[in-house]
Backbone bond lengths (Angstrom), bond angles and torsions (degrees), N, CA, C in turn:
res aa  C-N    CA-C-N  psi(-1)  N-CA   C-N-CA  omega(-1)  CA-C   N-CA-C  phi
1 M - - - 1.461 - - 1.509 108.92 -
2 N 1.375 117.95 126.68 1.463 120.64 -176.97 1.562 109.94 -80.76
3 K 1.325 115.07 170.14 1.477 119.92 -175.28 1.560 110.69 -64.26
4 R 1.346 115.74 -34.51 1.474 118.95 -179.19 1.525 109.18 -65.17
5 S 1.321 117.26 -43.27 1.480 121.14 -178.84 1.522 110.18 -64.24
6 S 1.376 115.87 -42.09 1.456 120.07 179.90 1.523 109.22 -63.26
7 Y 1.331 116.42 -39.65 1.474 120.39 -179.56 1.537 111.50 -62.87
8 I 1.341 113.56 -45.20 1.459 119.30 -179.91 1.526 112.46 -62.09
9 I 1.359 116.06 -42.84 1.458 119.83 178.44 1.544 110.79 -65.29
10 A 1.338 115.89 -41.88 1.445 119.53 179.92 1.526 110.96 -61.91
11 M 1.334 115.82 -45.00 1.468 119.40 177.69 1.482 113.10 -62.45
12 A 1.357 116.28 -37.85 1.486 120.24 179.09 1.503 110.25 -65.21
13 L 1.389 116.93 -41.14 1.448 119.54 177.24 1.491 113.39 -61.94
14 M 1.373 113.99 -44.26 1.470 118.60 178.35 1.536 111.67 -59.93
15 L 1.365 115.96 -42.63 1.464 120.48 179.49 1.502 110.40 -63.78
16 L 1.342 116.59 -41.00 1.491 120.85 177.51 1.507 111.56 -61.06
17 M 1.343 114.40 -41.89 1.468 116.84 178.79 1.491 112.04 -66.73
18 F 1.321 118.47 -36.87 1.455 123.03 178.58 1.519 112.76 -65.43
19 V 1.365 113.72 -44.76 1.459 120.80 179.73 1.512 110.92 -64.12
20 S 1.317 116.48 -37.41 1.475 120.81 -176.77 1.549 110.45 -70.05
21 C 1.363 117.90 -18.52 1.444 121.90 -179.29 1.549 110.89 -93.30
22 V 1.318 117.26 -9.02 1.463 120.70 -178.35 1.521 108.64 -89.92
23 P 1.346 118.22 126.72 1.461 121.10 178.35 1.525 111.32 -56.78
24 R 1.314 117.44 129.24 1.456 120.00 175.95 1.548 107.47 -131.03
25 Y 1.318 114.71 114.23 1.439 119.26 -176.82 1.513 113.81 -110.51
26 G 1.293 116.72 -7.88 1.484 118.98 -176.36 1.497 110.52 59.85
27 K 1.282 117.37 -156.23 1.492 122.77 -179.97 1.563 107.11 -89.12
28 Y 1.340 114.33 69.77 1.436 120.65 -176.71 1.527 114.12 -58.93
29 W 1.328 115.43 -25.40 1.466 119.09 -175.72 1.502 114.15 -74.41
30 L 1.372 116.52 -15.32 1.461 120.66 -175.94 1.544 111.57 -67.83
31 S 1.292 117.33 -30.42 1.478 120.10 -179.13 1.554 109.29 -75.70
32 V 1.310 114.47 150.88 1.459 119.62 -178.46 1.533 110.89 -91.69
33 A 1.304 118.83 -36.59 1.437 122.31 -175.84 1.503 111.76 -135.11
34 A 1.316 117.82 157.86 1.425 123.77 174.26 1.551 108.49 -105.72
35 P 1.338 116.58 147.85 1.494 120.31 -177.95 1.534 112.15 -55.36
36 E 1.330 116.17 -35.93 1.476 118.47 -177.95 1.524 114.17 -69.12
37 E 1.315 116.83 -9.07 1.465 119.71 -178.71 1.525 112.17 -82.66
38 G 1.308 117.45 2.22 1.450 121.88 168.27 1.499 115.92 69.13
39 G 1.334 117.65 23.93 1.428 120.36 175.24 1.534 113.38 73.40
40 R 1.354 116.84 19.42 1.461 118.98 177.70 1.542 109.40 -60.57
41 R 1.299 116.68 141.74 1.455 121.84 179.57 1.531 109.44 -69.96
42 L 1.331 116.79 132.10 1.440 124.61 178.71 1.509 110.65 -121.49
43 D 1.310 118.04 122.54 1.453 122.85 178.94 1.526 111.49 -116.40
44 K 1.334 116.23 133.74 1.430 121.80 179.67 1.521 110.28 -84.61
45 I 1.327 116.70 124.55 1.464 121.47 -174.42 1.538 112.49 -97.75
46 T 1.327 116.51 -40.74 1.454 121.36 176.04 1.501 110.32 -117.66
47 Y 1.350 115.29 169.20 1.480 119.51 -173.58 1.520 109.67 -132.28
48 A 1.338 114.85 170.60 1.476 119.53 -174.09 1.514 111.02 -55.32
49 E 1.340 117.24 -37.53 1.492 119.12 -176.73 1.534 112.00 -71.64
50 D 1.302 118.28 -11.16 1.492 121.68 178.78 1.509 110.11 -77.56
51 L 1.307 119.70 -18.70 1.439 124.89 176.71 1.564 111.33 50.71
52 V 1.322 115.92 53.32 1.456 121.59 -179.84 1.557 109.40 -66.72
53 D 1.331 115.59 136.89 1.460 119.89 176.91 1.535 109.05 -58.33
54 T 1.337 116.92 132.70 1.446 119.97 -172.67 1.509 114.50 -78.71
55 D 1.330 118.79 -6.24 1.449 120.32 -176.73 1.533 111.59 -148.31
56 A 1.304 116.48 43.90 1.435 118.34 -178.88 1.540 109.50 -133.31
57 R 1.317 115.89 139.62 1.462 119.80 179.15 1.527 112.07 -64.94
58 F 1.309 116.37 147.59 1.447 122.90 177.01 1.545 108.76 -122.88
59 A 1.347 117.21 178.87 1.461 118.19 -175.41 1.543 109.49 -144.46
60 V 1.313 115.42 151.02 1.450 123.20 175.17 1.535 107.42 -116.06
61 S 1.316 118.21 134.78 1.453 120.57 179.41 1.539 110.23 -67.61
62 M 1.358 115.36 155.44 1.449 120.66 -173.87 1.525 111.78 -64.50
63 D 1.340 117.74 -26.48 1.447 118.89 178.53 1.536 112.42 -87.68
64 G 1.325 117.57 0.58 1.442 121.99 174.23 1.533 114.41 75.53
65 T 1.306 117.85 14.49 1.465 118.98 -175.32 1.496 115.52 -100.30
66 K 1.372 115.86 -16.35 1.451 120.23 -174.72 1.550 112.23 -136.02
67 I 1.332 115.63 153.48 1.453 122.11 175.46 1.527 108.24 -130.24
68 A 1.323 116.56 138.62 1.486 120.52 -179.35 1.543 107.34 -121.33
69 F 1.337 116.99 138.12 1.437 120.53 -179.37 1.516 110.43 -156.66
70 T 1.350 116.68 164.23 1.430 121.34 175.53 1.521 109.72 -86.93
71 S 1.352 114.50 128.42 1.466 120.63 179.24 1.519 110.44 -124.07
72 W 1.334 114.95 150.29 1.464 121.16 179.38 1.509 112.62 -99.40
73 K 1.325 117.55 20.71 1.494 120.02 -178.34 1.523 111.51 -58.46
74 T 1.326 117.21 -34.49 1.467 119.11 179.52 1.540 112.21 -91.09
75 G 1.335 116.41 -1.22 1.452 119.44 176.21 1.507 115.19 91.41
76 N 1.312 118.91 -9.06 1.480 120.90 -179.03 1.519 115.12 -129.37
77 G 1.324 119.43 7.73 1.462 122.16 176.27 1.509 114.03 78.75
78 D 1.332 116.22 84.07 1.451 122.41 176.15 1.515 109.81 -112.47
79 I 1.357 116.02 162.87 1.438 120.69 179.61 1.533 108.97 -91.14
80 Y 1.310 114.79 131.96 1.457 122.63 176.13 1.501 110.97 -121.37
81 V 1.342 117.14 155.63 1.444 123.46 174.72 1.502 108.48 -119.70
82 K 1.327 116.58 137.98 1.444 123.20 -179.76 1.525 109.25 -129.30
83 S 1.343 115.54 140.38 1.460 119.90 177.86 1.546 109.35 -74.24
84 L 1.330 115.16 142.12 1.454 119.70 175.29 1.531 112.27 -100.57
85 T 1.316 114.81 6.47 1.469 119.63 -178.08 1.539 112.09 -101.95
86 G 1.348 116.67 2.20 1.457 120.02 176.53 1.519 113.05 140.47
87 G 1.318 114.61 151.59 1.478 119.06 179.24 1.510 111.93 91.23
88 R 1.349 116.27 161.97 1.460 121.05 -177.72 1.507 112.01 -118.02
89 A 1.357 117.46 13.10 1.448 120.64 -177.95 1.527 110.74 -73.53
90 L 1.361 116.41 144.50 1.436 123.43 176.37 1.518 109.80 -114.54
91 L 1.321 116.91 137.70 1.485 120.60 177.29 1.514 108.89 -111.69
92 Q 1.344 114.88 117.54 1.437 122.21 -179.45 1.519 112.58 -71.27
93 R 1.316 118.64 132.70 1.469 120.78 -176.68 1.512 113.63 -117.15
94 T 1.309 120.34 -20.63 1.479 122.41 174.98 1.529 108.66 -127.63
95 Y 1.342 112.84 148.57 1.473 117.79 -171.93 1.522 111.96 -133.18
96 R 1.309 121.27 9.41 1.441 123.77 -178.10 1.541 109.71 -74.88
97 P 1.359 115.19 160.69 1.472 118.68 178.79 1.528 112.88 -73.19
98 E 1.357 117.37 -18.92 1.452 119.06 177.80 1.542 110.17 -80.79
99 T 1.338 115.71 159.36 1.455 119.83 177.86 1.523 110.31 -83.12
100 E 1.357 114.65 133.92 1.463 120.14 176.13 1.569 108.88 -102.72
101 H 1.297 115.71 136.93 1.467 120.74 -173.48 1.559 111.84 -124.30
102 A 1.320 114.15 159.57 1.463 123.14 165.45 1.524 113.87 52.99
103 P 1.318 120.68 59.59 1.463 120.82 178.59 1.519 110.40 -67.75
104 S 1.344 115.55 149.34 1.462 123.78 177.32 1.489 109.26 -138.94
105 F 1.329 118.63 125.18 1.473 122.52 179.40 1.523 110.11 -76.12
106 S 1.340 116.00 142.14 1.438 120.87 166.31 1.529 108.43 -69.47
107 P 1.354 118.77 157.17 1.452 119.78 -177.42 1.537 114.96 -54.77
108 D 1.347 117.10 -33.71 1.470 119.14 179.43 1.506 111.95 -87.30
109 G 1.326 119.58 1.98 1.435 123.06 176.44 1.541 117.26 73.88
110 T 1.317 117.33 9.59 1.466 120.48 -175.28 1.520 113.34 -93.48
111 K 1.337 117.19 -16.20 1.457 121.38 -176.19 1.516 111.56 -130.85
112 L 1.322 116.07 155.61 1.476 123.70 174.76 1.504 107.81 -127.85
113 A 1.349 114.84 128.87 1.481 120.20 170.41 1.526 107.08 -101.19
114 F 1.305 116.69 147.81 1.491 121.83 -179.80 1.510 109.29 -159.23
115 H 1.316 116.00 168.08 1.488 118.42 173.52 1.522 110.87 -117.43
116 A 1.324 116.31 150.69 1.456 122.37 -178.46 1.502 110.06 -149.38
117 L 1.329 116.60 149.68 1.456 121.63 176.14 1.508 108.72 -91.19
118 R 1.337 114.06 108.80 1.482 121.77 178.66 1.514 109.06 -135.17
119 D 1.296 117.05 141.20 1.434 122.58 178.16 1.538 112.69 58.90
120 G 1.344 114.30 30.42 1.490 119.47 177.64 1.510 115.62 83.20
121 H 1.338 118.47 3.04 1.460 120.79 -179.59 1.531 110.46 -140.04
122 F 1.333 116.21 153.17 1.474 121.96 172.55 1.506 109.72 -81.39
123 H 1.338 117.85 128.69 1.465 121.52 178.56 1.543 107.30 -130.22
124 I 1.333 114.13 161.25 1.466 122.45 173.57 1.506 108.86 -92.49
125 Y 1.333 117.58 134.64 1.470 123.32 177.97 1.510 108.97 -130.28
126 M 1.351 114.52 165.70 1.475 121.32 176.78 1.513 109.48 -136.85
127 V 1.319 116.06 138.91 1.452 121.79 -176.54 1.556 108.04 -138.79
128 G 1.317 117.71 155.83 1.441 121.65 177.02 1.524 110.94 -69.36
129 A 1.310 117.44 126.16 1.470 121.70 179.55 1.499 113.14 -72.18
130 E 1.334 116.62 -25.31 1.443 120.70 -178.04 1.511 113.30 -95.44
131 S 1.370 116.69 -28.64 1.423 119.87 -175.09 1.549 112.47 -112.17
132 G 1.319 117.06 -25.37 1.439 121.69 -176.52 1.530 112.70 69.70
133 M 1.308 117.64 20.36 1.460 122.60 -177.02 1.530 111.75 -114.46
134 A 1.280 116.23 171.24 1.499 124.38 172.21 1.511 110.12 57.54
135 I 1.348 116.05 65.86 1.447 119.98 175.29 1.513 110.09 -71.18
136 Q 1.336 116.94 131.49 1.454 122.57 179.46 1.516 108.38 -115.69
137 Q 1.331 118.44 131.58 1.438 122.56 177.54 1.559 108.79 -87.11
138 I 1.330 116.36 125.89 1.455 120.61 -176.82 1.517 113.31 -92.88
139 T 1.339 116.80 -46.24 1.452 119.36 177.61 1.529 109.81 -111.15
140 T 1.347 114.22 152.21 1.440 120.09 -177.76 1.542 110.55 -123.58
141 N 1.319 115.63 -100.54 1.466 119.74 -179.76 1.540 114.67 -100.49
142 T 1.278 116.47 -10.99 1.500 119.92 177.06 1.523 108.62 -130.15
143 P 1.334 115.99 107.39 1.468 128.02 -1.26 1.548 109.55 -77.08
144 A 1.326 115.79 167.69 1.461 120.13 -176.74 1.509 112.03 -67.21
145 D 1.340 116.71 -39.83 1.459 122.59 -178.61 1.531 110.73 -130.25
146 A 1.312 118.64 125.98 1.459 122.39 -176.49 1.501 110.43 -131.90
147 L 1.349 117.50 141.07 1.454 124.30 -172.33 1.530 110.07 -139.58
148 N 1.332 115.09 164.38 1.482 124.98 167.03 1.514 115.27 56.05
149 P 1.318 118.05 57.71 1.496 119.61 -179.95 1.523 111.77 -73.69
150 V 1.329 114.94 149.44 1.447 120.72 174.03 1.576 108.98 -150.76
151 F 1.318 116.20 139.24 1.461 120.89 -179.14 1.502 111.37 -77.43
152 S 1.334 114.46 149.33 1.465 120.43 171.20 1.523 108.00 -72.94
153 P 1.363 118.71 158.65 1.446 120.91 179.46 1.512 116.21 -55.99
154 D 1.339 116.58 -31.19 1.472 119.50 178.77 1.547 111.93 -89.58
155 G 1.312 117.86 -3.46 1.464 121.37 176.26 1.512 114.27 80.30
156 N 1.347 118.44 7.68 1.434 120.62 -171.72 1.571 111.50 -93.43
157 F 1.312 116.05 -17.47 1.476 120.03 -176.64 1.513 110.38 -131.89
158 I 1.314 115.91 157.84 1.471 123.38 167.06 1.496 108.39 -122.32
159 A 1.313 115.92 126.96 1.462 122.08 175.07 1.519 107.78 -99.68
160 F 1.323 117.28 146.00 1.454 122.93 179.32 1.520 109.10 -158.75
161 N 1.320 115.57 173.07 1.459 117.52 172.76 1.537 111.17 -120.81
162 S 1.320 116.39 145.07 1.428 122.05 172.92 1.540 108.39 -92.84
163 V 1.284 116.26 165.35 1.473 123.31 177.16 1.547 108.25 -150.94
164 D 1.318 116.07 149.09 1.435 120.91 -178.10 1.530 111.62 -105.04
165 F 1.326 115.41 139.18 1.452 123.05 173.74 1.529 108.52 -124.77
166 V 1.311 115.99 141.80 1.488 120.81 177.16 1.517 107.84 -124.72
167 F 1.356 113.83 147.13 1.450 119.35 179.08 1.516 110.74 -79.55
168 N 1.348 116.46 127.97 1.454 123.83 176.63 1.519 108.45 -101.23
169 P 1.334 118.74 107.41 1.450 122.21 -179.43 1.525 114.10 -61.64
170 Q 1.335 117.17 -26.47 1.461 121.00 -179.79 1.548 110.98 -70.29
171 T 1.346 116.04 -39.03 1.439 118.89 -179.23 1.501 111.60 -97.05
172 G 1.347 117.77 -18.41 1.444 121.23 -176.81 1.494 113.71 72.93
173 K 1.369 116.23 21.35 1.477 120.52 -178.11 1.525 108.64 -132.21
174 Y 1.388 111.88 157.66 1.458 117.91 171.10 1.512 108.83 -82.13
175 E 1.331 116.33 135.64 1.439 122.10 -175.20 1.539 111.18 -123.55
176 Y 1.352 115.85 145.06 1.453 122.40 -176.60 1.546 108.32 -68.89
177 V 1.334 113.89 138.49 1.452 121.86 176.52 1.504 108.53 -94.92
178 P 1.338 118.75 113.25 1.469 120.35 -176.92 1.549 113.10 -57.16
179 N 1.339 114.80 142.86 1.452 122.50 175.89 1.510 112.23 58.87
180 S 1.324 117.96 31.70 1.455 121.56 -179.37 1.561 112.88 -100.21
181 E 1.318 117.13 2.91 1.472 121.11 -175.12 1.526 112.40 -72.74
182 I 1.335 115.45 139.43 1.481 122.78 177.63 1.509 108.40 -129.92
183 I 1.322 116.86 139.95 1.471 121.88 175.87 1.505 110.20 -85.22
184 W 1.361 116.82 135.39 1.440 124.36 179.96 1.529 109.71 -131.39
185 T 1.319 115.72 161.37 1.476 121.49 165.46 1.520 109.20 -130.37
186 Y 1.347 115.28 152.01 1.458 122.77 178.86 1.509 107.24 -124.66
187 D 1.321 117.21 125.52 1.462 123.52 177.35 1.537 108.32 -84.39
188 L 1.322 118.15 113.05 1.428 120.78 -175.92 1.535 113.52 -69.26
189 A 1.301 116.54 -19.72 1.474 118.99 -179.57 1.537 111.49 -84.96
190 T 1.338 116.52 -38.61 1.465 120.38 -174.50 1.535 113.41 -108.06
191 G 1.334 116.36 -16.85 1.436 118.86 -176.50 1.517 114.05 80.14
192 R 1.338 117.03 8.90 1.450 121.70 -176.57 1.515 110.97 -76.44
193 L 1.353 115.76 133.20 1.449 122.52 175.45 1.521 109.35 -102.39
194 T 1.343 116.06 134.89 1.455 119.78 176.35 1.512 109.92 -126.64
195 Q 1.315 114.78 129.40 1.475 122.16 179.46 1.534 109.21 -94.65
196 Y 1.354 115.89 138.21 1.440 119.51 179.64 1.532 115.14 -116.76
197 T 1.339 116.88 -92.47 1.433 121.39 -170.28 1.518 111.43 -133.26
198 S 1.301 116.82 172.49 1.477 119.30 176.23 1.494 111.73 -74.24
199 G 1.308 116.94 135.38 1.433 121.84 -179.44 1.530 113.08 159.57
200 L 1.313 118.32 177.51 1.462 121.60 178.71 1.517 109.52 -148.04
201 M 1.325 114.58 170.71 1.452 124.63 -179.13 1.542 111.73 50.02
202 P 1.351 118.48 60.52 1.456 119.81 178.33 1.539 112.82 -67.84
203 R 1.317 113.58 148.93 1.497 121.43 174.03 1.549 105.45 -140.39
204 Y 1.310 116.93 137.49 1.448 121.07 174.74 1.530 111.32 -80.91
205 T 1.331 115.72 144.29 1.443 119.07 171.02 1.543 108.08 -74.63
206 A 1.312 116.38 166.16 1.470 123.30 -173.06 1.511 112.12 -55.75
207 D 1.349 117.76 -36.43 1.457 120.45 -178.50 1.520 113.19 -85.49
208 G 1.355 117.78 -3.90 1.438 121.10 178.90 1.527 115.47 74.21
209 K 1.329 117.24 4.36 1.466 120.77 -175.30 1.535 113.46 -91.74
210 K 1.357 115.73 -16.95 1.464 120.99 179.87 1.500 110.69 -130.95
211 I 1.331 115.33 158.98 1.461 123.24 175.97 1.510 107.92 -124.28
212 I 1.320 115.89 128.12 1.447 122.18 173.95 1.546 108.02 -98.18
213 F 1.326 116.51 141.99 1.440 120.51 -177.78 1.501 111.44 -151.21
214 K 1.338 116.71 168.78 1.446 123.54 177.06 1.501 109.47 -96.86
215 R 1.326 114.06 147.30 1.485 119.46 175.54 1.539 107.97 -149.97
216 A 1.330 115.79 140.00 1.438 120.37 179.59 1.540 108.89 -67.36
217 A 1.351 115.52 138.94 1.444 120.43 178.95 1.522 110.86 -66.91
218 K 1.321 116.14 151.33 1.446 120.87 179.83 1.514 112.60 -94.80
219 T 1.338 116.50 22.94 1.460 121.39 -178.03 1.535 111.11 -88.59
220 G 1.343 116.60 -7.31 1.417 120.17 -177.79 1.540 113.11 92.37
221 A 1.332 114.80 -12.50 1.466 120.65 -179.80 1.514 111.05 -78.58
222 G 1.326 118.33 -23.19 1.422 121.01 177.75 1.515 115.14 84.34
223 Y 1.325 118.10 6.53 1.455 122.16 -179.28 1.546 109.57 -73.41
224 Y 1.338 115.44 140.90 1.461 119.63 176.68 1.500 112.44 -89.98
225 G 1.311 116.67 133.83 1.431 122.59 174.84 1.521 110.31 -113.79
226 L 1.327 118.37 177.18 1.433 124.18 179.72 1.531 110.44 -108.45
227 W 1.350 115.48 136.22 1.446 122.66 178.62 1.527 110.00 -127.36
228 M 1.332 117.61 160.35 1.440 122.69 177.52 1.512 107.01 -129.20
229 M 1.383 114.31 134.76 1.474 119.41 -178.66 1.520 109.14 -122.60
230 D 1.337 118.85 133.58 1.412 123.73 173.43 1.544 107.43 -78.68
231 I 1.326 117.08 121.11 1.477 120.76 -175.60 1.486 111.79 -63.00
232 A 1.335 118.93 -39.40 1.472 122.22 -176.36 1.507 112.97 -72.55
233 T 1.296 116.92 -38.28 1.487 119.71 -172.88 1.551 112.94 -105.38
234 G 1.332 116.18 -22.91 1.437 120.69 -176.68 1.517 113.41 82.72
235 A 1.341 118.08 -0.70 1.476 123.41 179.88 1.533 109.80 -62.38
236 E 1.337 115.73 136.54 1.477 119.71 -176.87 1.529 109.75 -118.25
237 T 1.310 113.67 143.63 1.470 121.90 178.83 1.541 110.05 -132.08
238 E 1.310 117.09 128.86 1.427 120.05 177.05 1.519 110.12 -79.48
239 I 1.349 117.35 128.50 1.431 121.95 -179.45 1.522 113.12 -90.23
240 I 1.334 114.00 -55.43 1.453 118.43 179.71 1.514 109.91 -152.60
241 A 1.323 116.36 140.91 1.483 122.61 175.68 1.492 106.96 -153.63
242 G 1.340 114.99 138.34 1.455 120.63 -179.74 1.503 112.61 -114.77
243 T 1.313 116.24 148.44 1.453 120.15 176.66 1.513 110.75 -86.44
244 D 1.317 117.07 -13.35 1.455 120.29 -179.06 1.528 113.16 -126.77
245 F 1.297 117.70 8.09 1.476 120.90 179.76 1.519 109.10 -153.11
246 G 1.346 115.67 159.66 1.428 121.50 176.57 1.484 113.63 -128.32
247 I 1.325 117.43 163.72 1.463 123.25 177.72 1.514 108.05 -89.75
248 W 1.326 119.40 130.11 1.438 123.43 175.35 1.544 108.13 -91.02
249 D 1.293 117.66 -105.43 1.476 119.82 174.52 1.531 108.90 -98.49
250 Y 1.309 119.04 164.95 1.461 121.09 -175.78 1.545 109.98 -159.14
251 D 1.314 115.10 169.39 1.486 119.92 175.89 1.493 108.55 -152.49
252 I 1.341 117.50 148.49 1.444 123.24 179.80 1.539 108.36 -97.08
253 S 1.323 115.85 137.95 1.446 119.47 -179.08 1.541 111.24 -65.75
254 P 1.291 116.70 149.96 1.502 119.35 -176.28 1.503 113.88 -57.92
255 D 1.337 118.94 -27.81 1.479 119.93 178.50 1.550 111.07 -87.93
256 G 1.325 117.35 -1.98 1.451 120.82 177.42 1.514 115.82 77.98
257 S 1.291 118.17 8.76 1.474 119.45 -174.09 1.540 112.85 -94.21
258 K 1.344 119.36 -21.77 1.446 121.08 -173.75 1.547 112.92 -137.58
259 I 1.304 115.83 161.54 1.468 122.38 175.60 1.494 107.11 -129.21
260 V 1.340 116.24 132.37 1.448 121.01 173.28 1.550 106.54 -107.27
261 F 1.335 117.61 138.71 1.470 119.79 -178.98 1.529 108.78 -146.79
262 S 1.346 113.61 161.17 1.466 120.45 175.33 1.517 108.69 -104.45
263 S 1.306 116.16 143.29 1.488 120.85 -179.20 1.529 108.47 -163.08
264 D 1.363 114.95 152.73 1.457 118.80 173.85 1.515 112.17 -90.22
265 K 1.268 117.22 20.93 1.476 123.63 177.46 1.528 110.98 -51.66
266 S 1.335 116.16 133.21 1.457 122.45 174.27 1.523 114.65 68.10
267 T 1.333 117.52 18.95 1.450 119.22 175.43 1.520 110.67 -122.97
268 G 1.332 115.12 155.92 1.476 120.26 -179.18 1.527 112.88 65.59
269 L 1.308 115.83 34.12 1.474 119.80 -177.69 1.530 113.09 -74.38
270 N 1.338 115.60 -20.49 1.464 118.56 175.64 1.516 106.60 -142.80
271 P 1.375 117.55 168.04 1.450 120.31 -173.21 1.540 114.28 -61.59
272 R 1.276 117.54 -18.23 1.484 120.41 -177.94 1.535 110.59 -89.67
273 E 1.321 119.20 -2.29 1.432 121.35 -179.29 1.544 110.96 -107.26
274 L 1.332 114.18 140.18 1.467 119.79 175.84 1.494 111.27 -78.94
275 K 1.290 118.27 132.95 1.488 120.57 176.08 1.510 108.37 -89.47
276 N 1.284 116.98 116.45 1.452 121.49 -174.93 1.524 109.28 -149.60
277 A 1.339 115.60 170.53 1.441 121.10 -177.69 1.523 112.08 -98.12
278 N 1.330 114.88 135.26 1.462 121.15 173.36 1.515 109.98 -123.24
279 L 1.336 115.77 171.35 1.452 120.10 179.95 1.532 110.79 -97.16
280 W 1.312 115.92 138.06 1.474 123.70 178.99 1.534 107.03 -127.66
281 V 1.327 114.15 155.51 1.469 119.25 174.93 1.532 107.32 -128.41
282 V 1.308 117.35 144.67 1.457 122.81 -179.63 1.543 108.06 -142.65
283 N 1.299 117.59 149.83 1.456 121.53 174.98 1.540 108.96 -70.20
284 I 1.306 116.04 157.06 1.457 121.43 -176.17 1.533 112.87 -61.43
285 D 1.353 115.98 -21.39 1.475 119.84 178.02 1.519 112.00 -92.49
286 G 1.336 118.08 5.97 1.456 122.03 176.62 1.525 114.53 90.37
287 T 1.336 118.80 2.47 1.462 122.83 -179.06 1.522 109.11 -95.97
288 G 1.326 116.36 168.18 1.440 122.35 171.83 1.543 114.11 68.64
289 L 1.295 118.96 36.34 1.475 121.14 178.43 1.499 110.29 -62.69
290 T 1.337 115.40 126.17 1.496 120.79 -173.70 1.541 109.02 -140.02
291 Q 1.322 116.69 132.94 1.468 120.68 176.31 1.513 108.86 -83.06
292 L 1.367 115.28 135.58 1.482 121.24 -179.66 1.479 113.25 -104.27
293 T 1.344 120.11 -42.35 1.464 122.74 -176.86 1.504 111.62 -117.14
294 Y 1.343 116.00 149.33 1.469 121.16 -175.95 1.538 111.22 -132.85
295 H 1.318 116.57 10.88 1.463 119.98 -176.84 1.521 110.15 -67.75
296 L 1.324 115.76 151.55 1.510 119.89 179.84 1.531 112.43 -75.03
297 S 1.302 117.82 -12.54 1.452 119.01 174.74 1.532 109.37 -76.30
298 N 1.330 116.67 169.95 1.476 120.23 173.18 1.505 108.72 -83.04
299 D 1.310 118.76 121.11 1.453 123.84 172.45 1.548 106.11 -100.32
300 L 1.331 116.20 117.69 1.461 122.22 -168.74 1.518 113.73 -130.03
301 R 1.297 116.97 165.10 1.491 125.58 167.79 1.539 111.67 53.31
302 P 1.332 119.90 54.74 1.435 120.23 -178.18 1.535 114.21 -67.48
303 V 1.309 117.41 141.57 1.455 123.04 177.59 1.525 108.85 -138.88
304 W 1.387 115.02 127.97 1.467 119.69 -179.46 1.511 111.74 -67.54
305 A 1.329 117.75 143.81 1.449 121.54 164.23 1.504 107.47 -71.00
306 P 1.363 118.51 143.01 1.467 122.21 -176.96 1.519 114.31 -53.38
307 D 1.317 117.26 -32.57 1.468 119.31 179.60 1.544 113.71 -93.39
308 M 1.327 115.83 5.41 1.476 123.75 177.00 1.541 113.91 65.22
309 T 1.314 117.68 14.92 1.460 119.71 177.57 1.511 111.90 -88.96
310 G 1.325 118.53 -3.11 1.429 121.89 179.31 1.510 113.37 -156.34
311 I 1.318 116.16 167.83 1.466 123.75 177.09 1.508 107.92 -132.45
312 Y 1.313 117.47 125.34 1.469 123.42 174.48 1.509 108.85 -90.07
313 F 1.346 115.32 146.17 1.455 118.84 179.33 1.534 109.77 -161.27
314 L 1.356 115.27 162.75 1.436 121.64 177.15 1.512 110.74 -93.17
315 S 1.367 117.25 138.49 1.454 120.25 177.28 1.498 109.32 -163.19
316 C 1.389 115.43 153.88 1.457 118.52 175.12 1.513 112.03 -93.59
317 R 1.348 117.15 5.20 1.446 120.56 -179.16 1.546 111.24 -57.65
318 G 1.345 113.38 139.94 1.460 119.58 178.26 1.497 114.00 78.78
319 E 1.332 119.42 4.66 1.481 122.60 179.67 1.542 111.37 -94.23
320 Q 1.296 116.12 154.52 1.480 121.26 174.22 1.533 110.79 -74.43
321 N 1.334 116.18 -26.34 1.431 123.27 -179.11 1.503 109.52 -125.16
322 K 1.357 116.02 124.80 1.475 118.76 -175.78 1.536 112.70 -70.76
323 E 1.340 117.98 -11.21 1.450 121.60 177.01 1.517 112.37 -77.04
324 I 1.317 116.07 -13.00 1.463 120.28 -177.20 1.549 107.72 -98.55
325 M 1.320 114.98 127.85 1.469 120.03 178.52 1.531 108.02 -117.11
326 N 1.298 114.75 145.25 1.461 121.17 176.30 1.524 111.25 -133.08
327 I 1.299 115.39 164.75 1.443 121.31 177.15 1.509 110.19 -86.77
328 W 1.337 116.04 127.46 1.468 122.54 177.44 1.497 109.81 -116.57
329 R 1.356 115.12 162.57 1.465 120.10 172.81 1.527 108.31 -125.93
330 M 1.306 114.84 126.52 1.477 120.41 177.90 1.510 109.25 -110.96
331 N 1.328 116.98 132.92 1.462 120.78 175.97 1.544 109.53 -61.95
332 Y 1.317 113.90 143.09 1.485 119.27 177.44 1.514 109.64 -130.02
333 E 1.318 116.84 129.72 1.453 122.08 176.88 1.505 108.55 -113.31
334 S 1.336 116.66 114.26 1.453 121.02 -179.64 1.501 110.05 -70.83
335 K 1.335 115.33 138.44 1.482 120.21 179.73 1.524 110.70 -111.57
């Protein structure tokens, strides 16, 4: 073997070693399910033409018949409602030029609360879920910016979180102030605002007596954990926090016993693994942590079905283009 042949073989071996170290996932998003998901039934709720916002919370009505989400069909992000009992028609509910985010159904399904950036600030608004008319502004200047509204189980209150922004003269933009989120409630009958504790993304427990929320860990790692606050006493209890993972979005089961959340926990542990979000479920007391999805796509924004037989979530799985996300429903069997 001459020196040239030896050089070519050596270079080929080096290239092979390099290629073998590079993560190669192919078109992972084309598959609908992963083998580790145990053959759970997966149903597609929205489609590519629905143009669902790829990173916005959606909502399911308490009677399980409707779903509300932000869509870009009009080009500026409006809220649409779709029937879960059949058909692919979408009913537009907001028509403003600003983008409306994070819709939440009232318990009776007649209203939708959401937040939108208008007049330079994020405010909470309410609109008819059946008519899409008579928009009511809930928050104004106090607090200056409000996000993530959700109705109480009795429909009498809306919980949300505020957040602070400061103007940076160097960039000429308003910038988010880390760890500035505060949990609030709004009394729909009296208009009274009540400020509680630091946190974001509040959710009421099934009995309406407690609020669960996210809060950044104090370990310095910046991971978000879940906490529960007694509304009457203000007492707080930590539910779950990880030193190597954080909670993204989450939802409380209708019976108040479990929490489903998205997290990149246990992914991307070595260079050959893709770091992505999966769905996990945990008991309300922080025990029984269990992984539900294992797909290489990001599974985000989980929402319980009202009867707890399924979990809705956002994912690009099964799409021709990984930039397109749709709402899926996965069967869930309580153990």
